[in-house]
C-alpha positions as CSV (number, residue, x, y, z in Angstrom):
1,M,-14.7,56.9,-20.5
2,T,-18.1,55.6,-21.6
3,S,-19.0,52.0,-22.2
4,D,-21.9,50.0,-23.4
5,L,-22.9,48.0,-20.2
6,S,-25.9,46.2,-21.8
7,R,-23.9,42.9,-22.1
8,A,-21.7,43.3,-19.0
9,T,-21.4,40.3,-16.8
10,W,-21.7,41.6,-13.2
11,R,-20.3,39.7,-10.3
12,K,-19.8,40.3,-6.6
13,S,-17.5,38.7,-4.1
14,T,-18.4,35.2,-2.8
15,R,-17.5,36.7,0.6
16,S,-20.3,39.2,0.3
17,Q,-23.1,39.0,2.8
18,D,-26.8,39.6,2.1
19,N,-26.9,42.8,4.1
20,G,-27.1,45.0,1.1
21,G,-23.7,46.6,1.5
22,C,-22.1,45.1,-1.6
23,V,-20.8,46.3,-4.9
24,E,-20.7,44.5,-8.2
25,V,-17.9,44.7,-10.8
26,A,-17.9,43.9,-14.5
27,K,-14.7,43.6,-16.6
28,L,-14.8,45.8,-19.6
29,L,-12.6,45.8,-22.7
30,N,-10.4,48.6,-21.3
31,G,-11.3,48.8,-17.7
32,V,-13.8,47.9,-14.9
33,A,-17.3,49.0,-14.1
34,V,-18.5,49.2,-10.5
35,R,-22.1,49.5,-9.3
36,D,-24.2,49.2,-6.1
37,S,-25.7,45.7,-5.9
38,K,-28.9,47.1,-4.4
39,D,-29.4,49.5,-7.3
40,P,-28.4,47.8,-10.6
41,D,-30.1,50.4,-12.7
42,G,-28.4,53.3,-10.8
43,P,-25.2,55.0,-11.5
44,T,-22.1,53.1,-12.5
45,L,-18.4,54.1,-12.0
46,I,-16.0,53.2,-14.7
47,F,-12.3,52.9,-14.2
48,S,-9.5,52.4,-16.7
49,I,-7.1,49.5,-15.9
50,G,-4.3,51.7,-14.3
51,P,-6.4,53.4,-11.6
52,W,-8.3,50.2,-10.9
53,A,-5.0,48.3,-10.5
54,D,-3.7,51.0,-8.1
55,F,-6.9,50.8,-6.1
56,I,-6.6,47.0,-5.7
57,T,-3.0,47.3,-4.8
58,A,-3.9,49.8,-2.1
59,M,-6.5,47.5,-0.7
60,V,-4.2,44.5,-0.6
61,T,-1.4,46.5,1.1
62,G,-3.8,47.9,3.7
63,A,-3.6,51.5,2.6
64,F,-7.2,52.1,3.6
65,N,-7.0,50.4,7.0
66,K,-7.9,52.7,9.9
67,T,-5.3,53.1,12.5
């Protein structure tokens, strides 16, 4: 999936700290773009709605928590 990101509105969590370890997300017409906040001109990952929703669900349910 390719998207024109020239008019994307990027945002990061209000809980982000200024330590440089943040990502930014932008809502797209058919998905979400993700980039490193330290490198806004660097590579961008683009996810369609389904996989992004699955990722968010896994985060909320603790699927990535270390045990």
